[in-house]
C-alpha positions as CSV (number, residue, x, y, z in Angstrom):
1,X,-71.8,-200.8,73.4
2,X,-71.2,-203.8,71.1
3,X,-67.5,-203.2,71.3
4,X,-67.7,-203.0,75.1
5,X,-69.5,-206.3,75.3
6,X,-67.0,-208.0,73.0
7,X,-64.2,-206.6,75.1
8,X,-65.7,-208.0,78.3
9,X,-66.3,-211.3,76.7
10,X,-62.7,-211.4,75.5
11,X,-61.5,-210.8,79.1
12,X,-63.8,-213.5,80.5
13,X,-62.6,-215.9,77.8
14,X,-59.0,-215.2,78.7
15,X,-59.6,-215.8,82.4
16,X,-61.3,-219.1,81.6
17,X,-58.3,-220.2,79.5
18,X,-60.1,-220.2,76.2
19,X,-58.3,-219.8,72.9
20,X,-58.6,-216.2,71.8
21,X,-56.7,-214.1,69.4
22,X,-55.3,-210.8,70.4
23,X,-56.3,-207.6,68.5
24,X,-54.1,-206.9,65.5
25,X,-52.8,-203.7,67.1
26,X,-51.1,-204.6,70.3
27,X,-48.3,-202.5,71.8
28,X,-45.5,-204.6,73.0
29,X,-42.9,-201.8,73.5
30,X,-42.9,-201.0,77.2
31,X,-41.6,-197.4,76.7
32,X,-44.5,-196.6,74.3
33,X,-47.1,-198.2,76.7
34,X,-45.7,-196.3,79.7
35,X,-45.5,-193.0,77.8
36,X,-49.1,-193.3,76.4
37,X,-50.5,-194.2,79.8
38,X,-48.6,-191.5,81.6
39,X,-49.8,-188.9,79.1
40,X,-53.4,-190.0,79.3
41,X,-53.6,-190.2,83.1
42,X,-52.0,-186.7,83.3
43,X,-54.5,-185.4,80.8
44,X,-57.4,-186.8,82.7
45,X,-56.2,-185.4,86.0
46,X,-55.5,-181.9,84.5
47,X,-58.7,-181.8,82.5
48,X,-60.8,-182.3,85.6
49,X,-58.6,-180.1,87.7
50,X,-58.4,-177.1,85.3
51,X,-62.1,-177.6,84.4
52,X,-63.0,-177.1,88.1
53,X,-61.0,-173.9,88.2
54,X,-62.5,-172.6,85.0
55,X,-66.0,-173.3,86.3
56,X,-65.4,-171.5,89.6
57,X,-63.7,-168.4,88.0
58,X,-66.0,-167.8,85.1
59,X,-69.1,-168.7,87.1
60,X,-68.1,-166.0,89.7
61,X,-69.1,-168.3,92.6
62,X,-72.4,-169.5,91.1
63,X,-71.0,-172.9,90.2
64,X,-68.6,-173.6,93.1
65,X,-66.1,-172.1,95.5
66,X,-62.5,-172.8,96.4
67,X,-63.4,-176.2,97.9
68,X,-64.8,-177.2,94.5
69,X,-61.3,-176.8,93.0
70,X,-59.7,-178.9,95.8
71,X,-62.3,-181.6,95.2
72,X,-61.9,-181.3,91.4
73,X,-58.2,-181.8,91.5
74,X,-58.4,-184.5,94.1
75,X,-61.0,-186.6,92.2
76,X,-59.1,-185.9,89.0
77,X,-56.0,-187.4,90.5
78,X,-57.9,-190.4,91.7
79,X,-59.3,-191.0,88.2
80,X,-55.9,-190.5,86.7
81,X,-54.5,-193.3,89.0
82,X,-57.3,-195.6,87.8
83,X,-56.4,-194.7,84.2
84,X,-52.6,-195.3,84.3
85,X,-51.7,-196.8,87.7
86,X,-50.9,-200.3,86.6
87,X,-49.0,-199.3,83.5
88,X,-46.9,-196.2,84.3
89,X,-47.5,-195.9,88.0
90,X,-49.6,-192.7,87.3
91,X,-47.0,-190.2,88.6
92,X,-48.7,-187.3,86.8
93,X,-46.1,-185.1,88.5
94,X,-42.5,-184.4,87.6
95,X,-41.5,-184.0,91.3
96,X,-42.8,-187.6,92.0
97,X,-40.9,-189.0,89.1
98,X,-37.7,-187.2,90.1
99,X,-38.0,-188.3,93.7
100,X,-38.5,-192.0,92.6
101,X,-35.3,-191.8,90.6
102,X,-33.4,-190.3,93.5
103,X,-34.4,-193.2,95.8
104,X,-33.8,-195.8,93.2
105,X,-37.5,-196.6,92.6
106,X,-37.4,-195.6,89.0
107,X,-34.6,-195.8,86.5
108,X,-33.0,-192.4,85.5
109,X,-33.3,-193.3,81.9
110,X,-37.1,-193.3,82.3
111,X,-37.2,-189.8,83.7
112,X,-37.2,-187.9,80.3
113,X,-40.1,-190.1,79.1
114,X,-42.2,-189.4,82.2
115,X,-41.5,-185.7,82.1
116,X,-42.3,-185.5,78.4
117,X,-45.5,-187.5,78.8
118,X,-46.6,-185.3,81.8
119,X,-45.9,-182.1,79.8
120,X,-47.8,-183.3,76.8
121,X,-50.8,-184.4,78.9
122,X,-50.9,-181.1,80.8
123,X,-50.5,-179.0,77.7
124,X,-53.3,-180.8,75.8
125,X,-55.6,-180.6,78.9
126,X,-55.0,-176.9,79.1
127,X,-55.9,-176.5,75.4
128,X,-59.0,-178.7,75.8
129,X,-60.3,-176.7,78.8
130,X,-59.6,-173.4,77.0
131,X,-61.7,-174.6,74.1
132,X,-64.5,-175.9,76.3
133,X,-64.6,-172.7,78.3
134,X,-63.6,-170.3,75.5
135,X,-66.8,-168.4,75.4
136,X,-67.2,-168.3,79.1
137,X,-63.7,-167.0,79.6
138,X,-64.1,-164.2,77.0
139,X,-67.6,-163.3,78.4
140,X,-66.1,-163.1,81.9
141,X,-63.1,-161.0,81.0
142,X,-64.6,-159.0,78.1
143,X,-62.1,-160.5,75.6
144,X,-59.2,-159.0,77.5
145,X,-56.9,-161.9,78.6
146,X,-55.0,-160.7,81.6
147,X,-52.7,-162.3,84.1
148,X,-53.4,-160.0,87.1
149,X,-56.3,-157.8,88.1
150,X,-60.0,-158.2,89.0
151,X,-60.8,-160.1,85.8
152,X,-57.6,-162.1,85.4
153,X,-58.0,-165.5,83.9
154,X,-54.5,-166.9,83.5
155,X,-54.8,-168.4,87.0
156,X,-57.3,-170.9,85.5
157,X,-54.4,-172.7,84.0
158,X,-51.2,-172.1,86.0
159,X,-50.5,-171.0,89.6
160,X,-49.6,-167.5,90.7
161,X,-48.7,-166.2,94.2
162,X,-51.0,-164.1,96.3
163,X,-50.1,-160.4,96.2
164,X,-48.6,-160.5,99.7
165,X,-46.3,-163.5,99.0
166,X,-42.6,-162.9,98.5
167,X,-40.6,-165.2,96.2
168,X,-38.7,-166.6,99.2
169,X,-41.8,-167.4,101.1
170,X,-43.4,-168.8,98.0
171,X,-40.4,-171.0,97.4
172,X,-40.6,-172.5,100.9
173,X,-44.4,-172.8,100.5
174,X,-43.8,-175.0,97.4
175,X,-41.0,-177.0,99.1
176,X,-43.2,-177.8,102.1
177,X,-46.4,-178.6,100.1
178,X,-44.5,-181.0,97.9
179,X,-42.7,-182.5,100.8
180,X,-46.0,-183.3,102.5
181,X,-47.3,-184.9,99.2
182,X,-44.3,-187.2,98.9
183,X,-44.2,-188.0,102.6
184,X,-47.9,-189.0,102.4
185,X,-47.3,-191.1,99.2
186,X,-44.4,-192.9,100.8
187,X,-46.7,-193.7,103.8
188,X,-49.5,-194.9,101.6
189,X,-47.2,-197.3,99.7
190,X,-45.3,-198.6,102.7
191,X,-46.3,-202.2,103.0
192,X,-44.6,-202.6,106.4
193,X,-46.6,-199.7,107.9
194,X,-50.3,-198.8,107.3
195,X,-50.6,-198.7,103.5
196,X,-53.8,-197.9,101.6
197,X,-55.9,-201.0,101.4
198,X,-55.7,-202.8,98.1
199,X,-58.0,-201.2,95.6
200,X,-58.4,-198.0,97.6
201,X,-55.1,-196.4,96.5
202,X,-56.6,-194.0,94.0
203,X,-59.1,-192.6,96.6
204,X,-56.4,-192.4,99.2
205,X,-54.1,-190.3,97.0
206,X,-57.0,-188.1,95.9
207,X,-57.9,-187.4,99.5
208,X,-54.2,-186.5,100.2
209,X,-54.3,-184.0,97.3
210,X,-57.6,-182.5,98.7
211,X,-56.0,-182.3,102.2
212,X,-53.0,-180.4,100.8
213,X,-55.4,-178.0,98.9
214,X,-57.6,-177.1,101.8
215,X,-54.6,-176.6,104.2
216,X,-51.7,-175.3,102.0
217,X,-53.3,-173.8,99.0
218,X,-54.1,-170.1,99.6
219,X,-50.5,-168.8,99.3
220,X,-49.9,-169.8,95.7
221,X,-52.4,-172.3,94.5
222,X,-50.5,-175.4,95.6
223,X,-48.9,-176.3,92.3
224,X,-46.7,-179.0,94.1
225,X,-46.0,-180.3,90.5
226,X,-43.6,-178.7,88.1
227,X,-45.0,-180.3,84.9
228,X,-48.6,-179.4,85.9
229,X,-47.6,-175.8,86.1
230,X,-45.2,-175.0,83.3
231,X,-47.0,-176.7,80.4
232,X,-50.3,-174.8,80.9
233,X,-48.3,-171.6,81.5
234,X,-46.6,-172.1,78.1
235,X,-50.0,-172.7,76.6
236,X,-51.4,-169.5,78.0
237,X,-48.4,-167.6,76.7
238,X,-49.2,-168.9,73.2
239,X,-53.0,-168.6,73.4
240,X,-53.1,-164.9,74.1
241,X,-52.0,-164.0,77.6
242,X,-48.5,-163.3,76.3
243,X,-45.2,-163.2,78.2
244,X,-46.9,-161.6,81.3
245,X,-47.4,-165.2,82.4
246,X,-43.7,-165.4,83.1
247,X,-43.3,-161.9,84.5
248,X,-46.2,-161.9,87.0
249,X,-45.5,-162.4,90.6
250,X,-41.9,-161.1,90.3
251,X,-41.1,-163.8,87.8
252,X,-42.9,-166.6,89.8
253,X,-42.8,-169.1,87.0
254,X,-39.5,-170.8,88.0
255,X,-40.5,-171.4,91.6
256,X,-42.8,-174.4,91.0
257,X,-40.1,-175.8,88.7
258,X,-37.3,-175.7,91.2
259,X,-38.9,-175.9,94.6
260,X,-41.1,-178.9,94.0
261,X,-38.4,-181.5,93.2
262,X,-36.5,-180.3,96.2
263,X,-39.6,-180.7,98.4
264,X,-40.3,-184.1,97.0
265,X,-36.9,-185.5,97.8
266,X,-37.0,-183.8,101.2
267,X,-40.4,-185.3,102.1
268,X,-39.6,-188.8,100.9
269,X,-36.2,-188.6,102.7
270,X,-37.8,-187.6,106.0
271,X,-40.2,-190.5,105.8
272,X,-37.4,-192.9,105.2
273,X,-35.2,-191.5,107.9
274,X,-37.9,-191.3,110.6
275,X,-40.0,-194.4,109.7
276,X,-39.1,-196.7,106.8
277,X,-35.5,-197.4,107.7
278,X,-36.4,-198.6,111.2
279,X,-39.0,-201.3,110.3
280,X,-38.2,-204.7,111.8
281,X,-38.6,-207.6,109.4
282,X,-42.3,-208.4,108.9
283,X,-41.6,-211.9,110.3
284,X,-41.2,-210.2,113.7
285,X,-44.4,-208.2,113.4
286,X,-47.6,-210.0,114.3
287,X,-46.4,-213.3,112.9
288,X,-45.9,-211.9,109.4
289,X,-44.6,-214.3,106.8
290,X,-41.1,-214.2,105.3
291,X,-42.7,-213.9,101.9
292,X,-44.3,-210.6,102.9
293,X,-40.9,-209.1,103.8
294,X,-39.3,-209.5,100.4
295,X,-38.4,-205.9,99.3
296,X,-39.4,-204.4,96.0
297,X,-36.9,-204.8,93.3
298,X,-35.1,-201.7,92.1
299,X,-36.8,-201.6,88.8
300,X,-40.3,-202.0,90.3
301,X,-42.3,-198.9,90.7
302,X,-43.2,-198.5,94.4
303,X,-45.8,-195.9,93.5
304,X,-47.8,-198.0,91.1
305,X,-51.4,-197.1,92.0
306,X,-50.4,-194.5,94.6
307,X,-48.3,-191.7,92.9
308,X,-49.5,-188.4,91.5
């Protein structure tokens, strides 16, 4: 608590223009700052999301239902945006980062850093939730870690298709779900349309993720995120579920990896073609000022505060 008070006093002093010394450890390298922030916000999002799944599965309905998972991931995304939004943009999603690169909103040279940070955060979150729910998982499945069947637990960490779903249908399911995510994100960040109000961006993005979950989640668990899916899947392969995590669902593992970036580019592109490219200058809209119509620079992150 003392450290917290000192931190608050430091911030107040800075705002008042007082002479203060910065902490001895102060990261000035932007790549390091971005990587750490992206890892942490992804970790936070995944810890809350996977934790909600673990609670529902091991509790056998006593501690929540499917809606609990939707809300858990949605609120986890919102908190992740609060954690890293102003530093890395809080993408927390490889499809988002890839799409931003395609449309010139993020430098391609930054993509490997974002992907690595997201994979690291997701992997560590999977390990954390496995540790927290270790006894509950083993009590639920009797110590038999399986990918399919009545007591399967691999689905706590990665997504798997419903028994009726073909690979082709599942591929289009993931393309469409991710397209809706990026279309929604583009709308929420479009300053010439009806963007999320300043300060409400995390909640707006969280609600978007909840909306996708409650409308497009039953076929395959709405991964809509390649890094969110593959890192926990690798963790489960190492932790005891074995290579069945890659064989289940007719080799489902590659679908969230390939379909989601395609969907992201498609959704963002549709929004640009149907809406964004046709905006008149803000000076022609309701007396908007010329200053408001200045476009974002290429190296600015349009999704700061609103990407998942």
